[in-house]
VOGU-3710 file (C-alpha; in Angstrom, 3 decimals, decimal comma):
1> xxxxxxxxxx> -89,194/92,164/54,305  -92,841/92,301/53,172  -95,517/93,312/55,636  -96,289/90,474/57,989  -99,873/89,186/57,512  -100,603/90,200/61,109  -99,493/93,735/60,238  -101,707/93,824/57,165  -104,730/92,833/59,261  -103,857/95,451/61,859
11> xxxxxxxxxx> -103,645/98,169/59,216  -107,011/97,101/57,818  -108,461/97,541/61,290  -106,953/101,021/61,568  -108,358/101,977/58,173  -111,840/101,413/59,591  -113,170/104,773/60,880  -113,973/102,982/64,136  -110,421/101,715/64,447  -109,224/104,570/66,618
21> xxxxxxxxxx> -106,170/105,625/64,586  -105,234/109,320/64,805  -105,374/111,310/61,593  -103,324/114,234/60,328  -104,348/117,822/60,840  -106,473/119,569/59,759  -108,783/116,892/58,376  -108,448/114,254/61,077  -110,366/113,940/64,323  -109,916/116,481/67,073
31> xxxxxxxxxx> -107,549/115,889/69,956  -110,512/115,336/72,252  -111,916/112,691/69,896  -108,558/110,957/69,655  -108,171/110,958/73,431  -111,569/109,330/73,796  -110,827/106,777/71,071  -107,330/105,690/72,029  -108,708/103,111/74,417  -109,962/101,082/71,439
41> xxxxxxxxxx> -106,404/99,827/70,874  -105,707/98,875/74,497  -105,486/95,124/75,146  -108,535/93,750/76,933  -106,707/90,885/78,687  -104,468/91,953/81,551  -102,315/89,819/83,821  -103,287/89,595/87,475  -100,563/90,623/89,940  -100,294/90,498/93,732
51> xxxxxxxxxx> -100,412/94,283/93,971  -101,548/97,040/91,628  -101,973/100,419/93,301  -102,787/103,893/92,009  -100,640/106,530/93,689  -99,951/110,237/93,385  -96,455/111,668/93,111  -95,680/115,330/93,586  -94,834/116,997/90,286  -93,856/120,539/89,341
61> xxxxxxxxxx> -97,395/121,258/88,138  -99,292/119,265/90,746  -99,873/115,611/91,690  -99,054/113,048/88,991  -100,832/109,697/88,583  -98,546/106,691/88,991  -99,714/103,076/88,886  -97,449/100,717/90,793  -97,225/97,033/89,867  -95,673/94,598/92,317
71> xxxxxxxxxx> -95,087/91,064/90,969  -94,599/89,414/94,392  -96,182/90,028/97,802  -94,827/92,969/99,776  -93,449/90,565/102,404  -90,792/89,554/99,862  -89,061/92,875/100,507  -87,853/95,711/98,286  -87,355/95,149/94,564  -85,526/96,895/91,728
81> xxxxxxxxxx> -87,798/99,378/89,993  -88,578/100,487/86,440  -90,296/103,807/85,696  -92,350/103,371/82,502  -93,453/106,364/80,394  -96,336/105,945/77,965  -96,443/107,115/74,362  -99,072/109,116/72,507  -97,131/111,950/70,912  -97,064/113,899/74,211
91> xxxxxxxxxx> -100,727/114,664/73,430  -102,622/111,379/73,900  -102,538/108,443/76,249  -102,107/107,850/79,940  -101,423/105,084/82,416  -104,341/102,968/81,172  -102,914/102,824/77,648  -99,845/100,849/78,763  -101,361/99,025/81,727  -101,197/95,589/80,079
101> xxxxxxxxxx> -97,571/96,021/78,972  -96,496/97,254/82,406  -98,102/94,219/84,028  -96,159/91,937/81,681  -92,884/93,755/82,356  -93,416/93,513/86,106  -94,259/89,807/85,950  -91,377/88,999/83,622  -88,657/91,014/85,314  -89,696/90,408/88,896
111> xxxxxxxxxx> -89,294/94,152/89,427  -91,602/96,917/90,510  -92,946/98,872/87,565  -94,185/102,422/88,051  -96,410/103,478/85,159  -96,058/107,256/85,223  -98,589/109,755/83,948  -97,491/113,207/82,891  -99,053/116,446/81,710  -100,082/116,457/78,050
121> xxxxxxxxxx> -99,804/119,056/75,305  -101,202/121,339/74,022  -102,488/122,296/77,465  -99,017/121,708/78,914  -96,285/122,101/76,282  -92,577/121,292/76,577  -90,884/120,907/78,979  -93,865/119,882/81,136  -93,799/116,204/80,156  -90,057/115,758/80,656
131> xxxxxxxxxx> -90,175/117,696/83,923  -92,910/115,356/85,145  -91,032/112,262/83,955  -87,975/113,433/85,849  -90,065/114,218/88,933  -91,387/110,654/89,137  -87,952/109,128/88,522  -86,329/111,349/91,139  -89,131/110,650/93,613  -88,444/106,914/93,452
141> xxxxxxxxxx> -84,714/107,525/93,866  -85,294/109,976/96,739  -87,699/107,818/98,734  -87,511/104,211/97,512  -89,087/102,909/100,696  -92,391/104,573/99,860  -92,680/102,386/96,777  -91,027/99,226/98,064  -88,105/99,873/95,726  -84,541/98,777/96,303
151> xxxxxxxxxx> -82,267/101,819/96,723  -79,947/102,388/93,780  -81,715/99,869/91,506  -83,694/101,972/89,087  -84,272/101,890/85,322  -86,390/103,976/82,954  -88,397/102,788/79,966  -90,911/104,097/77,469  -92,413/103,724/74,024  -92,624/106,332/71,241
161> xxxxxxxxxx> -92,983/109,757/72,904  -92,461/107,897/76,178  -89,202/106,574/74,746  -88,273/110,171/74,029  -88,974/111,060/77,657  -87,047/108,041/78,949  -84,022/109,009/76,853  -84,255/112,604/78,086  -84,536/111,440/81,705  -81,472/109,225/81,229
171> xxxxxxxxxx> -79,473/112,268/80,060  -80,748/114,352/82,960  -79,874/111,532/85,355  -76,322/111,498/84,039  -76,100/115,264/84,482  -77,605/115,266/87,954  -75,676/112,321/89,329  -78,457/109,727/89,488  -77,000/106,341/88,475  -79,652/104,557/86,424
181> xxxxxxxxxx> -79,250/100,859/85,742  -80,783/100,935/82,252  -82,870/102,781/79,688  -85,319/100,794/77,556  -86,340/102,806/74,495  -89,109/101,328/72,352  -89,363/102,989/68,909  -88,430/106,314/70,530  -88,731/109,808/69,109  -85,140/111,082/69,282
191> xxxxxxxxxx> -85,119/114,100/66,953  -87,226/116,992/65,710  -85,981/117,013/62,094  -88,561/114,572/60,650  -86,380/114,133/57,551  -85,123/110,546/57,618  -85,772/107,980/54,858  -88,192/106,099/57,133  -90,158/109,314/57,713  -90,568/109,691/53,956
201> xxxxxxxxxx> -91,155/106,037/53,074  -93,745/105,234/55,732  -95,412/108,630/56,109  -98,932/107,349/55,463  -100,652/104,013/55,528  -98,526/102,360/58,209  -100,413/103,225/61,364  -98,377/106,121/62,739  -99,164/108,995/60,376  -96,304/111,427/59,771
211> xxxxxxxxxx> -98,667/114,378/59,510  -100,287/113,533/62,834  -96,977/113,152/64,638  -95,657/116,378/63,094  -98,764/118,111/64,387  -98,244/116,655/67,842  -94,570/117,596/67,794  -95,424/121,219/67,089  -98,083/121,280/69,795  -95,605/119,871/72,299
221> xxxxxxxxxx> -92,549/121,856/71,185  -94,495/125,140/71,237  -91,567/127,161/69,893  -88,835/125,545/72,005  -85,425/125,214/70,391  -85,500/122,098/68,201  -82,004/121,066/69,337  -82,783/121,042/73,062  -81,715/117,496/74,031  -84,645/117,179/76,426
231> xxxxxxxxxx> -86,727/117,372/73,245  -84,274/115,831/70,749  -81,850/113,513/72,589  -80,118/112,704/69,297  -78,831/116,293/69,240  -77,179/116,157/72,654  -73,571/117,268/72,419  -72,321/114,203/74,301  -73,993/110,915/75,170  -71,099/109,315/77,055
241> xxxxxxxxxx> -71,905/108,312/80,600  -75,612/107,716/79,978  -77,220/104,556/81,297  -76,791/101,338/79,288  -79,561/101,039/76,744  -81,846/98,761/74,811  -83,409/100,220/71,662  -86,276/98,466/69,892  -87,478/99,573/66,443  -90,037/98,460/63,855
251> xxxxxxxxxx> -89,241/98,113/60,148  -92,327/99,942/58,847  -92,219/102,902/61,220  -91,448/106,547/60,556  -89,398/106,567/63,797  -87,190/103,627/62,804  -84,202/105,561/61,491  -83,914/108,109/64,289  -84,205/105,387/66,928  -81,446/103,396/65,268
261> xxxxxxxxxx> -79,326/106,534/64,823  -79,612/107,149/68,557  -78,477/103,615/69,310  -75,453/104,108/67,068  -74,563/107,401/68,750  -74,835/105,813/72,184  -72,538/102,997/71,080  -70,060/105,451/69,556  -69,995/107,300/72,893  -69,061/104,099/74,716
271> xxxxxxxxxx> -72,525/103,416/76,172  -73,389/99,690/76,210  -76,387/99,356/73,907  -78,272/96,613/72,128  -80,414/97,542/69,142  -83,034/95,173/67,798  -85,228/95,851/64,778  -88,380/93,773/64,275  -89,046/93,302/60,588  -92,425/93,284/58,898
281> xxxxxxxxxx> -94,195/95,215/61,663  -95,327/98,755/62,386  -95,377/101,227/65,257  -97,357/100,064/68,314  -96,521/96,380/67,786  -94,733/96,203/71,163  -97,913/97,052/73,057  -100,087/94,597/71,130  -98,731/91,067/71,636  -102,236/89,672/71,169
291> xxxxxxxxxx> -102,097/90,956/67,568  -98,378/90,707/66,785  -96,262/87,652/67,552  -93,312/90,036/67,207  -94,803/92,126/70,000  -94,694/89,153/72,339  -91,106/88,424/71,308  -90,119/92,067/71,804  -91,642/92,128/75,276  -89,716/88,970/76,210
301> xxxxxxxxxx> -86,529/90,579/74,850  -87,191/93,726/76,891  -87,726/91,580/79,994  -84,415/89,787/79,461  -82,565/93,047/79,000  -84,063/94,644/82,107  -83,491/91,521/84,190  -79,843/91,414/83,109  -79,371/95,122/83,828  -80,811/94,791/87,310
311> xxxxxxxxxx> -79,216/91,429/88,105  -76,997/91,551/91,174  -78,920/94,499/92,594  -81,830/92,428/93,861  -80,429/92,003/97,368  -77,929/94,770/97,873  -79,001/97,607/95,627  -76,733/100,062/93,897  -75,084/103,275/94,936  -77,182/105,670/96,996
321> xxxxxxxxxx> -78,187/108,893/95,280  -77,850/112,324/96,825  -79,968/114,842/94,940  -77,855/117,475/93,220  -78,871/120,564/91,306  -81,735/120,380/88,815  -80,691/123,066/86,366  -79,314/122,541/82,897  -80,453/120,853/79,706  -77,913/118,034/79,257
331> xxxx> -75,973/119,981/76,632  -76,875/120,855/73,037  -75,357/120,553/69,628  -76,310/121,551/66,131
//
């Protein structure tokens, strides 16, 4: 369908040099400039919750920042938990960038949300980010009482590069015996090929610039094998047994086709999955419900999916997890 008028206005804002949109190398702003400017797109209005706490979780490279959102007072007892991983091409962003969305997810689902920071490239290339994402997820599973989480009632979620990390964590969880309740993947990066029709059709002028993301991919990958499923979940040899999934895509997004291809592969492997494309909108719409009506609808859809996935676990929890080995890469193909 044609660009939604809200999308057209958003793209006009990004075209303004003060709009904060990342540019393609080598002519765009530096990484430091983009990191300073990314806050311009963060929503200013944020929901109040009974508890929002900044914590530190032990990671393989040092303490990791985690912001915990609790939608009801602690006296209500333990709650199912969702680990949320922010986007930014593995190079930009942090917990502040998705603070508003995490508050909405916590309020809507009635679950704890743990907004997890991770090390960024190029200072910390692959697999630092996925190792950190796994460390936070495993920490909640290992010691749910520390966070007020219900044992065995854990989901992962993320947008863009964070969706990539959430998908990778879901594959590692399958391999390592951690039963996740769900994986919510919002316009995720699932491959390294960068050769789909949506990559070609929406390469420039639609918010997420293909040249910029290709640059970020190379900075993050840093020579790693492009078929490593921790980097390219779409290339995993087998997806069967992964957590049930929700995949959200945007029509005018270079990542649309690979996200939808991942949903199809999950379904073909017998993984329960629901794919929903939002027409007329671009990358980032999910995080900007004050700009995009579709963003508000997508957040409500994500809430329903997470609530359904965690339903029945609110009082009794799921199966306890005993940490197994942490080696392996979830299998490769191609």
